[in-house]
C-alpha angles and dihedrals in degrees: 000000000000120000122216092228094070090097100249130136122358095354091061092049092049091047091051091049091049092049090048092052091047093049092046092050092048092047091050092049093049092046093050095045100039105027094127092052093047093051091045093057098035095102090053091050089055092055092045091052094052095078091047091052090052092049099045106019104062101065100083100061101101116157101043094106126055121229090256093057093050091052090050088056093057097277092294117146118217 
């Protein structure tokens, strides 16, 4: 027997809308109250995000190498 509290259907949509409104409101509040601090440290945030982009961002590139190149590299696919 399915329970209504599993988060399916309209309840999931309403929950997502509520979370979106809450996050937007919190983001607006933080931006308005701490705009100078955010802009001051923005360049450092860029450099801190670079390693994360290298770790997590390069896995969806399939198709850059032909089958011949991947066999030359020991059969490893990039």
